TORGURO-243509 format. One record per residue: residue in one letter; x, y, z of N, C-alpha, C in turn; residue number from 1. Coordinates in steps of 0.02 Angstrom, whole numbers. Example, Ala and Ser with C-alpha at 12.3 -4.5 7.8 and 13.67 -1.06 7.14 Angstrom:
% TORGURO-243509
{"A" {660 -284 390} {615 -225 390} {660 -165 390} 1},
{"S" {642 -112 354} {684 -53 357} {645 2 394} 2},
% end
This chain:
% TORGURO-243509
{"M" {-806 -950 649} {-803 -926 579} {-868 -943 544} 1},
{"N" {-897 -893 511} {-958 -903 473} {-940 -931 405} 2},
{"Q" {-954 -995 395} {-934 -1028 333} {-967 -996 272} 3},
{"K" {-1027 -968 283} {-1062 -937 227} {-1022 -880 196} 4},
{"N" {-986 -843 238} {-947 -786 213} {-873 -802 208} 5},
{"F" {-855 -865 214} {-784 -884 214} {-754 -877 144} 6},
{"K" {-697 -844 141} {-659 -837 79} {-589 -864 92} 7},
{"T" {-569 -913 54} {-504 -944 65} {-449 -908 27} 8},
{"S" {-389 -911 55} {-330 -882 21} {-300 -933 -28} 9},
{"I" {-326 -994 -27} {-301 -1045 -74} {-319 -1025 -145} 10},
{"G" {-269 -1026 -188} {-280 -1010 -258} {-248 -1062 -302} 11},
{"G" {-266 -1063 -364} {-239 -1115 -408} {-226 -1092 -478} 12},
{"Q" {-208 -1141 -519} {-194 -1128 -590} {-206 -1192 -629} 13},
{"A" {-237 -1185 -686} {-246 -1242 -730} {-181 -1259 -765} 14},
{"L" {-168 -1323 -773} {-107 -1347 -805} {-124 -1391 -865} 15},
{"I" {-73 -1421 -894} {-84 -1470 -946} {-108 -1535 -913} 16},
{"E" {-170 -1553 -924} {-201 -1612 -894} {-195 -1611 -818} 17},
{"G" {-199 -1552 -788} {-192 -1549 -715} {-212 -1483 -686} 18},
{"V" {-204 -1479 -620} {-220 -1418 -582} {-168 -1411 -527} 19},
{"M" {-146 -1349 -516} {-102 -1333 -460} {-140 -1290 -410} 20},
{"M" {-131 -1305 -345} {-162 -1265 -292} {-107 -1243 -244} 21},
{"R" {-113 -1181 -219} {-65 -1154 -170} {-102 -1136 -106} 22},
{"G" {-84 -1169 -52} {-113 -1154 13} {-64 -1115 55} 23},
{"P" {-82 -1097 116} {-38 -1058 159} {26 -1095 179} 24},
{"A" {24 -1161 184} {82 -1200 204} {108 -1245 148} 25},
{"L" {62 -1276 113} {80 -1324 60} {51 -1304 -7} 26},
{"S" {86 -1323 -59} {61 -1316 -128} {60 -1386 -158} 27},
{"A" {13 -1398 -203} {7 -1464 -233} {-9 -1459 -307} 28},
{"M" {15 -1508 -344} {1 -1513 -415} {-24 -1584 -430} 29},
{"A" {-83 -1588 -460} {-111 -1653 -479} {-116 -1656 -555} 30},
{"V" {-92 -1710 -584} {-91 -1717 -657} {-118 -1786 -675} 31},
{"R" {-161 -1787 -726} {-186 -1850 -752} {-134 -1879 -799} 32},
{"L" {-105 -1935 -781} {-52 -1967 -821} {-82 -2002 -882} 33},
{"P" {-40 -2017 -931} {-65 -2052 -991} {-100 -2118 -977} 34},
{"D" {-82 -2151 -921} {-114 -2215 -904} {-180 -2206 -866} 35},
{"G" {-200 -2143 -855} {-263 -2129 -822} {-259 -2116 -748} 36},
{"E" {-202 -2131 -718} {-193 -2119 -646} {-181 -2044 -632} 37},
{"I" {-197 -2024 -571} {-185 -1955 -550} {-123 -1954 -505} 38},
{"E" {-73 -1916 -525} {-12 -1910 -485} {-13 -1843 -450} 39},
{"V" {1 -1843 -385} {0 -1781 -345} {69 -1769 -316} 40},
{"E" {93 -1708 -324} {156 -1687 -293} {141 -1628 -247} 41},
{"T" {178 -1625 -191} {168 -1569 -145} {235 -1536 -129} 42},
{"W" {232 -1470 -113} {290 -1432 -92} {269 -1385 -36} 43},
{"E" {320 -1362 0} {306 -1308 48} {296 -1244 9} 44},
{"T" {244 -1207 27} {228 -1146 -10} {281 -1093 0} 45},
{"G" {310 -1090 58} {359 -1037 73} {326 -982 112} 46},
{"S" {366 -945 147} {340 -893 192} {309 -835 154} 47},
{"A" {249 -815 178} {216 -756 151} {219 -699 201} 48},
{"K" {261 -708 254} {265 -659 308} {320 -607 298} 49},
{"K" {357 -612 244} {409 -563 231} {376 -495 218} 50},
{"W" {410 -442 239} {379 -376 237} {355 -357 168} 51},
{"Y" {393 -375 116} {375 -354 49} {318 -395 20} 52},
{"K" {299 -449 54} {240 -488 33} {179 -471 75} 53},
{"K" {187 -427 123} {131 -407 166} {113 -333 160} 54},
{"T" {161 -292 138} {150 -220 136} {104 -201 78} 55},
{"P" {48 -169 92} {1 -149 39} {35 -107 -15} 56},
{"F" {15 -119 -78} {39 -85 -138} {110 -105 -157} 57},
{"I" {146 -138 -113} {211 -166 -131} {206 -241 -142} 58},
{"R" {165 -273 -101} {159 -346 -104} {133 -371 -171} 59},
{"G" {94 -330 -206} {65 -353 -269} {116 -375 -320} 60},
{"V" {169 -335 -329} {220 -350 -378} {257 -415 -361} 61},
{"F" {277 -422 -297} {316 -480 -276} {273 -544 -277} 62},
{"N" {211 -538 -256} {166 -596 -257} {150 -617 -328} 63},
{"L" {143 -568 -373} {130 -584 -443} {190 -619 -475} 64},
{"L" {250 -593 -464} {310 -624 -491} {319 -695 -465} 65},
{"D" {307 -704 -400} {312 -770 -370} {262 -818 -400} 66},
{"S" {200 -795 -410} {148 -837 -439} {164 -855 -512} 67},
{"L" {189 -807 -550} {206 -819 -620} {261 -871 -627} 68},
{"L" {314 -863 -588} {371 -909 -593} {353 -978 -570} 69},
{"F" {317 -983 -513} {297 -1048 -487} {248 -1081 -535} 70},
{"G" {200 -1042 -559} {150 -1069 -605} {181 -1093 -670} 71},
{"Y" {232 -1057 -695} {264 -1077 -757} {302 -1143 -748} 72},
{"K" {336 -1150 -691} {371 -1213 -677} {322 -1271 -674} 73},
{"C" {266 -1261 -642} {215 -1314 -637} {187 -1331 -706} 74},
{"L" {177 -1280 -747} {150 -1291 -814} {198 -1334 -855} 75},
{"M" {262 -1319 -853} {312 -1358 -890} {316 -1429 -863} 76},
{"R" {311 -1435 -797} {315 -1502 -766} {254 -1544 -784} 77},
{"S" {196 -1511 -786} {135 -1548 -804} {137 -1571 -876} 78},
{"A" {165 -1531 -920} {171 -1551 -990} {214 -1613 -997} 79},
{"S" {267 -1616 -957} {311 -1675 -958} {274 -1737 -932} 80},
{"K" {237 -1728 -877} {202 -1785 -847} {144 -1810 -891} 81},
{"A" {112 -1762 -926} {55 -1780 -968} {76 -1815 -1033} 82},
{"G" {142 -1819 -1044} {167 -1855 -1102} {177 -1813 -1164} 83},
{"L" {175 -1746 -1158} {183 -1703 -1216} {255 -1701 -1241} 84},
{"E" {302 -1722 -1199} {372 -1720 -1219} {398 -1787 -1243} 85},
{"E" {351 -1834 -1254} {372 -1901 -1275} {376 -1907 -1351} 86},
{"E" {355 -1853 -1387} {359 -1856 -1460} {432 -1856 -1483} 87},
{"Q" {442 -1882 -1543} {510 -1885 -1571} {537 -1814 -1581} 88},
{"P" {595 -1798 -1549} {622 -1730 -1555} {646 -1716 -1626} 89},
{"S" {641 -1653 -1646} {664 -1633 -1713} {741 -1631 -1714} 90},
{"K" {769 -1622 -1773} {842 -1619 -1779} {869 -1559 -1740} 91},
{"F" {832 -1503 -1742} {854 -1444 -1705} {853 -1458 -1630} 92},
{"E" {801 -1492 -1605} {797 -1509 -1535} {853 -1558 -1515} 93},
{"Q" {870 -1605 -1559} {925 -1651 -1545} {991 -1613 -1542} 94},
{"W" {1000 -1563 -1587} {1061 -1522 -1587} {1066 -1483 -1522} 95},
{"L" {1010 -1453 -1500} {1011 -1416 -1437} {1027 -1461 -1378} 96},
{"A" {1000 -1522 -1380} {1011 -1569 -1325} {1085 -1586 -1319} 97},
{"K" {1119 -1593 -1376} {1190 -1609 -1375} {1231 -1551 -1348} 98},
{"R" {1211 -1490 -1367} {1249 -1431 -1346} {1236 -1412 -1273} 99},
{"L" {1175 -1420 -1250} {1157 -1395 -1184} {1153 -1450 -1131} 100},
{"G" {1144 -1512 -1152} {1142 -1567 -1105} {1085 -1561 -1054} 101},
{"K" {1102 -1567 -990} {1052 -1565 -937} {1021 -1495 -929} 102},
{"N" {1054 -1445 -956} {1028 -1377 -950} {977 -1360 -1003} 103},
{"L" {961 -1407 -1047} {916 -1393 -1103} {848 -1366 -1079} 104},
{"T" {817 -1402 -1033} {750 -1382 -1011} {751 -1313 -979} 105},
{"T" {802 -1300 -938} {807 -1235 -904} {816 -1178 -954} 106},
{"V" {860 -1188 -1003} {874 -1136 -1052} {813 -1123 -1096} 107},
{"V" {782 -1177 -1120} {724 -1170 -1164} {666 -1137 -1126} 108},
{"S" {655 -1157 -1064} {602 -1128 -1024} {614 -1054 -1012} 109},
{"A" {677 -1036 -996} {694 -966 -984} {684 -925 -1047} 110},
{"F" {704 -953 -1104} {696 -918 -1168} {622 -907 -1184} 111},
{"A" {582 -959 -1173} {510 -953 -1186} {478 -901 -1141} 112},
{"L" {500 -899 -1078} {472 -851 -1030} {490 -779 -1051} 113},
{"V" {553 -769 -1070} {575 -703 -1091} {538 -681 -1154} 114},
{"M" {530 -727 -1201} {494 -711 -1263} {421 -694 -1249} 115},
{"G" {391 -731 -1202} {322 -718 -1184} {313 -649 -1154} 116},
{"V" {358 -631 -1108} {355 -565 -1077} {367 -511 -1129} 117},
{"G" {415 -522 -1174} {429 -474 -1226} {370 -463 -1272} 118},
{"L" {337 -518 -1290} {278 -513 -1334} {222 -475 -1299} 119},
{"A" {212 -488 -1234} {160 -454 -1196} {174 -378 -1194} 120},
{"L" {237 -360 -1183} {255 -288 -1181} {244 -256 -1249} 121},
{"L" {258 -294 -1302} {249 -268 -1370} {175 -257 -1385} 122},
{"L" {134 -306 -1369} {63 -303 -1386} {25 -253 -1343} 123},
{"F" {42 -249 -1278} {1 -210 -1231} {34 -144 -1209} 124},
{"T" {96 -133 -1230} {130 -70 -1211} {152 -31 -1272} 125},
{"A" {192 -61 -1314} {221 -25 -1371} {171 -16 -1428} 126},
{"L" {138 -70 -1449} {94 -67 -1507} {36 -18 -1498} 127},
{"P" {-2 -19 -1443} {-56 29 -1434} {-32 102 -1436} 128},
{"A" {25 116 -1403} {52 184 -1402} {71 206 -1473} 129},
{"L" {101 161 -1511} {121 178 -1580} {61 191 -1624} 130},
{"L" {9 148 -1618} {-51 156 -1660} {-86 222 -1645} 131},
{"V" {-94 238 -1581} {-128 300 -1561} {-87 360 -1581} 132},
{"S" {-22 355 -1576} {22 410 -1595} {16 425 -1670} 133},
{"L" {14 372 -1710} {5 380 -1783} {-63 411 -1799} 134},
{"L" {-114 388 -1763} {-182 416 -1773} {-183 489 -1754} 135},
{"G" {-145 507 -1701} {-143 577 -1678} {-113 624 -1729} 136},
{"K" {-73 597 -1775} {-44 638 -1828} {-94 653 -1883} 137},
{"L" {-146 611 -1887} {-198 621 -1939} {-257 660 -1913} 138},
{"V" {-273 649 -1849} {-331 682 -1817} {-308 713 -1752} 139},
{"E" {-332 773 -1738} {-314 806 -1676} {-349 773 -1617} 140},
{"I" {-310 746 -1570} {-338 712 -1512} {-304 739 -1450} 141},
{"S" {-343 751 -1397} {-315 775 -1335} {-274 720 -1301} 142},
{"P" {-228 737 -1256} {-189 686 -1221} {-233 635 -1184} 143},
{"M" {-287 659 -1152} {-332 614 -1117} {-368 568 -1166} 144},
{"G" {-387 596 -1224} {-419 556 -1275} {-373 502 -1302} 145},
{"K" {-308 520 -1309} {-259 470 -1332} {-252 413 -1281} 146},
{"S" {-252 432 -1218} {-245 381 -1165} {-304 334 -1165} 147},
{"L" {-364 361 -1175} {-424 319 -1178} {-423 273 -1239} 148},
{"L" {-403 300 -1296} {-398 259 -1356} {-346 204 -1348} 149},
{"E" {-290 222 -1317} {-238 173 -1305} {-264 117 -1260} 150},
{"G" {-301 136 -1208} {-330 85 -1163} {-379 40 -1199} 151},
{"L" {-422 70 -1240} {-471 30 -1279} {-435 -17 -1327} 152},
{"C" {-379 6 -1354} {-339 -36 -1400} {-311 -96 -1362} 153},
{"K" {-285 -84 -1302} {-257 -139 -1262} {-310 -190 -1243} 154},
{"I" {-368 -165 -1222} {-422 -210 -1203} {-447 -250 -1264} 155},
{"S" {-449 -217 -1323} {-471 -252 -1384} {-422 -307 -1403} 156},
{"V" {-357 -292 -1398} {-306 -343 -1413} {-312 -401 -1364} 157},
{"F" {-323 -386 -1301} {-330 -437 -1249} {-390 -482 -1263} 158},
{"L" {-447 -452 -1278} {-508 -491 -1292} {-500 -533 -1356} 159},
{"A" {-470 -504 -1407} {-459 -540 -1470} {-413 -600 -1459} 160},
{"Y" {-361 -589 -1420} {-314 -644 -1405} {-349 -701 -1369} 161},
{"L" {-389 -685 -1318} {-425 -736 -1280} {-475 -772 -1325} 162},
{"A" {-510 -735 -1366} {-560 -765 -1410} {-527 -814 -1460} 163},
{"L" {-468 -796 -1484} {-433 -839 -1532} {-406 -902 -1499} 164},
{"V" {-370 -894 -1443} {-338 -953 -1412} {-390 -1000 -1382} 165},
{"S" {-449 -973 -1362} {-500 -1016 -1332} {-529 -1065 -1382} 166},
{"R" {-516 -1053 -1447} {-540 -1099 -1499} {-492 -1157 -1511} 167},
{"L" {-432 -1153 -1486} {-384 -1207 -1495} {-402 -1266 -1450} 168},
{"P" {-405 -1327 -1477} {-426 -1385 -1438} {-385 -1395 -1373} 169},
{"D" {-319 -1389 -1377} {-277 -1399 -1318} {-291 -1346 -1265} 170},
{"I" {-300 -1284 -1287} {-314 -1230 -1240} {-384 -1238 -1210} 171},
{"R" {-432 -1260 -1250} {-499 -1272 -1224} {-497 -1322 -1167} 172},
{"R" {-454 -1371 -1173} {-449 -1422 -1121} {-418 -1392 -1057} 173},
{"V" {-368 -1349 -1065} {-338 -1314 -1008} {-392 -1271 -974} 174},
{"F" {-433 -1238 -1014} {-486 -1196 -987} {-539 -1238 -950} 175},
{"E" {-547 -1301 -969} {-592 -1345 -932} {-564 -1360 -863} 176},
{"Y" {-498 -1370 -860} {-466 -1380 -794} {-470 -1315 -754} 177},
{"H" {-468 -1258 -788} {-477 -1194 -754} {-546 -1190 -721} 178},
{"G" {-596 -1213 -757} {-663 -1215 -729} {-667 -1263 -670} 179},
{"A" {-633 -1320 -674} {-632 -1368 -619} {-599 -1339 -558} 180},
{"E" {-546 -1300 -568} {-512 -1267 -512} {-558 -1220 -476} 181},
{"H" {-593 -1177 -513} {-639 -1129 -483} {-696 -1164 -446} 182},
{"K" {-725 -1214 -477} {-781 -1250 -446} {-759 -1282 -380} 183},
{"T" {-699 -1310 -379} {-675 -1344 -319} {-664 -1294 -262} 184},
{"I" {-635 -1236 -278} {-625 -1185 -227} {-692 -1160 -201} 185},
{"A" {-741 -1150 -246} {-807 -1127 -226} {-842 -1177 -181} 186},
{"C" {-834 -1241 -195} {-864 -1293 -154} {-833 -1293 -84} 187},
{"Y" {-768 -1285 -81} {-733 -1282 -17} {-755 -1221 23} 188},
{"E" {-761 -1163 -10} {-783 -1102 25} {-854 -1108 49} 189},
{"A" {-894 -1150 17} {-964 -1160 38} {-969 -1208 97} 190},
{"G" {-912 -1237 117} {-911 -1282 174} {-935 -1352 159} 191},
{"Q" {-937 -1371 95} {-960 -1437 75} {-902 -1486 67} 192},
{"E" {-918 -1549 74} {-867 -1601 64} {-845 -1600 -9} 193},
{"L" {-780 -1609 -20} {-754 -1606 -88} {-764 -1673 -123} 194},
{"T" {-823 -1680 -152} {-838 -1738 -194} {-856 -1713 -263} 195},
{"V" {-851 -1757 -312} {-867 -1737 -381} {-939 -1711 -385} 196},
{"E" {-985 -1744 -351} {-1055 -1724 -353} {-1065 -1653 -324} 197},
{"N" {-1031 -1639 -269} {-1038 -1573 -238} {-1005 -1518 -279} 198},
{"V" {-946 -1533 -305} {-908 -1483 -343} {-944 -1466 -408} 199},
{"R" {-974 -1516 -439} {-1004 -1509 -506} {-1056 -1452 -509} 200},
{"V" {-1093 -1442 -456} {-1149 -1394 -458} {-1127 -1321 -448} 201},
{"H" {-1065 -1310 -429} {-1042 -1242 -416} {-1023 -1206 -481} 202},
{"S" {-1018 -1139 -476} {-1003 -1098 -534} {-929 -1104 -553} 203},
{"R" {-918 -1100 -618} {-848 -1100 -642} {-817 -1031 -641} 204},
{"F" {-854 -981 -619} {-830 -912 -616} {-812 -894 -544} 205},
{"H" {-754 -861 -535} {-732 -843 -468} {-701 -773 -469} 206},
{"P" {-718 -730 -421} {-694 -660 -422} {-619 -652 -414} 207},
{"R" {-584 -702 -385} {-512 -694 -375} {-472 -729 -430} 208},
{"C" {-499 -731 -489} {-466 -764 -545} {-412 -720 -575} 209},
{"G" {-360 -750 -602} {-307 -712 -635} {-333 -674 -695} 210},
{"T" {-384 -701 -729} {-414 -665 -786} {-443 -599 -763} 211},
{"S" {-479 -600 -707} {-508 -538 -680} {-453 -489 -661} 212},
{"F" {-399 -516 -633} {-343 -473 -613} {-313 -438 -674} 213},
{"L" {-304 -474 -729} {-275 -444 -789} {-319 -389 -816} 214},
{"L" {-385 -400 -814} {-431 -349 -838} {-427 -286 -795} 215},
{"I" {-422 -296 -729} {-415 -239 -684} {-349 -202 -697} 216},
{"V" {-296 -239 -711} {-232 -209 -728} {-239 -164 -789} 217},
{"L" {-274 -188 -840} {-283 -149 -901} {-321 -84 -887} 218},
{"V" {-374 -90 -846} {-414 -31 -831} {-374 20 -789} 219},
{"I" {-339 -4 -738} {-299 41 -695} {-243 72 -735} 220},
{"S" {-216 35 -783} {-161 63 -824} {-184 123 -864} 221},
{"I" {-247 123 -885} {-273 181 -922} {-269 243 -879} 222},
{"L" {-288 236 -815} {-288 293 -769} {-217 315 -753} 223},
{"V" {-173 267 -737} {-105 284 -717} {-65 313 -776} 224},
{"F" {-72 282 -834} {-33 305 -892} {-60 369 -922} 225},
{"S" {-118 392 -900} {-145 455 -926} {-102 515 -907} 226},
{"V" {-59 507 -856} {-15 562 -835} {51 562 -872} 227},
{"V" {62 511 -914} {125 505 -951} {121 546 -1016} 228},
{"S" {173 583 -1030} {174 627 -1089} {170 588 -1154} 229},
{"W" {140 620 -1205} {136 591 -1273} {187 625 -1320} 230},
{"E" {233 664 -1292} {281 699 -1334} {326 652 -1374} 231},
{"S" {343 595 -1344} {385 545 -1376} {357 476 -1363} 232},
{"V" {344 438 -1416} {317 370 -1408} {366 326 -1370} 233},
{"L" {431 331 -1388} {481 290 -1355} {485 306 -1280} 234},
{"L" {486 371 -1264} {488 390 -1193} {425 367 -1157} 235},
{"R" {368 372 -1190} {305 350 -1159} {307 275 -1144} 236},
{"V" {332 236 -1192} {337 163 -1181} {383 147 -1122} 237},
{"V" {440 182 -1119} {488 170 -1065} {457 188 -997} 238},
{"L" {422 245 -994} {391 266 -931} {333 220 -912} 239},
{"K" {298 195 -961} {243 148 -946} {270 83 -916} 240},
{"I" {325 60 -942} {356 -1 -914} {380 13 -843} 241},
{"A" {408 73 -832} {431 91 -765} {373 96 -715} 242},
{"L" {314 115 -739} {256 123 -696} {215 60 -686} 243},
{"L" {235 6 -720} {198 -58 -714} {192 -82 -642} 244},
{"P" {246 -76 -601} {239 -97 -531} {184 -58 -494} 245},
{"V" {176 5 -511} {123 46 -479} {55 19 -500} 246},
{"V" {47 4 -564} {-16 -22 -589} {-33 -89 -557} 247},
{"V" {17 -133 -554} {7 -200 -524} {-10 -193 -450} 248},
{"G" {26 -149 -415} {13 -140 -343} {-57 -118 -328} 249},
{"I" {-82 -69 -366} {-151 -45 -357} {-201 -100 -375} 250},
{"S" {-190 -134 -430} {-236 -185 -454} {-241 -243 -404} 251},
{"Y" {-184 -261 -375} {-183 -316 -326} {-226 -299 -266} 252},
{"E" {-221 -238 -242} {-261 -218 -184} {-335 -217 -200} 253},
{"I" {-352 -199 -261} {-423 -198 -281} {-451 -268 -283} 254},
{"I" {-415 -314 -314} {-442 -382 -320} {-440 -418 -252} 255},
{"K" {-393 -399 -210} {-390 -428 -143} {-451 -405 -102} 256},
{"Y" {-467 -341 -108} {-526 -315 -72} {-590 -347 -100} 257},
{"A" {-594 -352 -166} {-653 -382 -197} {-662 -455 -178} 258},
{"G" {-605 -490 -169} {-608 -560 -149} {-629 -570 -77} 259},
{"R" {-618 -519 -35} {-634 -524 36} {-705 -503 52} 260},
{"H" {-734 -460 11} {-799 -430 27} {-851 -445 -26} 261},
{"D" {-913 -444 -4} {-969 -454 -50} {-1019 -398 -38} 262},
{"N" {-1015 -346 -79} {-1061 -289 -74} {-1071 -261 -144} 263},
{"P" {-1116 -213 -153} {-1129 -187 -220} {-1067 -162 -256} 264},
{"L" {-1021 -130 -219} {-960 -104 -251} {-915 -161 -277} 265},
{"T" {-903 -211 -234} {-860 -265 -256} {-892 -307 -311} 266},
{"R" {-958 -314 -308} {-992 -351 -361} {-986 -314 -428} 267},
{"A" {-988 -247 -426} {-980 -207 -487} {-909 -213 -513} 268},
{"V" {-861 -212 -468} {-790 -218 -488} {-776 -287 -518} 269},
{"S" {-807 -339 -489} {-794 -408 -510} {-832 -427 -573} 270},
{"A" {-887 -393 -587} {-931 -413 -642} {-896 -420 -710} 271},
{"P" {-856 -370 -732} {-823 -377 -798} {-776 -438 -800} 272},
{"G" {-739 -449 -746} {-694 -506 -744} {-731 -573 -745} 273},
{"L" {-787 -576 -710} {-828 -637 -710} {-855 -650 -781} 274},
{"W" {-875 -596 -814} {-899 -604 -883} {-843 -630 -928} 275},
{"L" {-783 -602 -918} {-727 -621 -960} {-708 -695 -950} 276},
{"Q" {-722 -721 -891} {-707 -792 -878} {-748 -840 -920} 277},
{"R" {-798 -813 -955} {-835 -855 -1004} {-789 -876 -1061} 278},
{"L" {-736 -837 -1071} {-686 -854 -1123} {-631 -899 -1096} 279},
{"T" {-614 -891 -1031} {-555 -926 -1005} {-571 -986 -961} 280},
{"T" {-635 -1000 -952} {-655 -1061 -916} {-708 -1098 -956} 281},
{"N" {-706 -1163 -953} {-757 -1206 -984} {-782 -1255 -931} 282},
{"E" {-841 -1282 -942} {-868 -1331 -896} {-825 -1395 -899} 283},
{"P" {-800 -1418 -842} {-758 -1478 -841} {-800 -1542 -838} 284},
{"D" {-769 -1598 -856} {-802 -1662 -846} {-782 -1689 -777} 285},
{"D" {-811 -1745 -758} {-799 -1772 -691} {-726 -1791 -680} 286},
{"S" {-693 -1816 -732} {-623 -1836 -724} {-579 -1776 -710} 287},
{"Q" {-595 -1719 -739} {-557 -1658 -726} {-571 -1631 -656} 288},
{"I" {-633 -1638 -634} {-650 -1618 -565} {-612 -1660 -515} 289},
{"E" {-605 -1724 -530} {-567 -1769 -486} {-495 -1745 -478} 290},
{"V" {-465 -1721 -532} {-396 -1696 -529} {-393 -1633 -487} 291},
{"A" {-442 -1588 -495} {-443 -1526 -456} {-450 -1541 -382} 292},
{"I" {-493 -1589 -365} {-502 -1608 -295} {-437 -1637 -267} 293},
{"A" {-404 -1679 -307} {-341 -1710 -285} {-288 -1657 -271} 294},
{"S" {-288 -1602 -307} {-239 -1549 -295} {-259 -1505 -236} 295},
{"M" {-324 -1503 -220} {-349 -1459 -167} {-340 -1491 -98} 296},
{"L" {-354 -1554 -92} {-355 -1586 -26} {-289 -1579 13} 297},
{"P" {-230 -1588 -18} {-168 -1584 22} {-153 -1514 49} 298},
{"V" {-180 -1461 18} {-160 -1393 37} {-207 -1362 88} 299},
{"I" {-263 -1395 104} {-309 -1369 154} {-276 -1374 223} 300},
{"P" {-269 -1319 259} {-233 -1320 323} {-270 -1360 376} 301},
{"V" {-231 -1391 421} {-261 -1430 475} {-302 -1386 521} 302},
{"E" {-275 -1327 536} {-310 -1280 579} {-364 -1244 539} 303},
{"K" {-426 -1253 559} {-482 -1223 524} {-478 -1148 525} 304},
{"G" {-484 -1118 467} {-482 -1045 462} {-413 -1016 452} 305},
{"A" {-361 -1058 451} {-293 -1033 442} {-282 -1005 373} 306},
{"D" {-327 -1022 326} {-321 -997 258} {-373 -942 243} 307},
{"Q" {-396 -910 296} {-444 -855 286} {-413 -801 242} 308},
{"W" {-448 -779 190} {-422 -730 144} {-420 -660 175} 309},
% end
C-alpha cells in the first residue's frame, strides 16, 4: 500500500469537549472530563457488509441515517460527561423528571431530534419554495429560474446559519474539536505517528467532511428538484421530501469518489466544501488534539490497510 495515496475510511465527529471516531471494527469516543482527564469509550461499529450499506446510490441514505443517529447519541453522552447536565434543573425539568422517570433522557433526546429535522425541512425545503413562489407572482420567472433561485436561497440560509452559530463561544469550541478531528485523520493518512507535534502541522480541512457533504447535497438538490412542478407549493414540498433519498444517494457517491481520488475533477468538487470548512472548523489547541488522538488510536485496525477507503 502506498501510504502517500492512502485514504482511510475512518471518520469522526466533534462532540462537547470531545471527539468520536468510527473505524471498520471499533468506534471510540474521547471526552475531556471536568477534572481534566480524558475518558475513552469504545463500541463495536457494526457490520457494513449488509447489502443496503454496500449498494451504490442506496447505501448513502442508510449510512447517513446511521451516522446521524450514532453521532447524536455520542453528542448527548459527551454533554453529560463534560458536566453540562450538572446545573440545577428548572421547575419544568423537575416536573418532566417526575412524570417520565428513567425515560426522560430518551424522550427529550427524541423530541429534540424530531424538532431539529422539522426545522431543517422548514428552512431548506418549505421556506425557499414559498419565497420563490411568492416572488413568481410578482415577476415572471421560468420554472428553471425558480429552481435556481430556490437553490440560491437554500445555500444562503445555510451559509447565514453557519456564520451565526460559529460566533457562539460553545459552538466555536466544538468547531475547534472538529479541526482536531480533521488534523488527526490527516496525520494518520500521511503515515505519521499520532503525536500532538505531528498532528498540529496538518490542515484542519478535509474533503470527506460532513460540511462538504451538506454543500454537495444542496447543489445536487437544485438539479434533482428542477424536474418538480411549481404548480402547487405544497405538492412541490411533498415531492421534494420524497426525492431526498435520491439527492442523498447521489451526493454520497460524489463525496465518496472525491474522498478516494485526487485529480483536477475531485479537487474542483471538493474546493467549495473545503472553503466552507473555514466556518465549521477552528484551529485546536494541544489539549484538544490530545482528545482527538485518544479517540483515533482504538479504532485503527490491527491489519494494515483494512480501513482503506
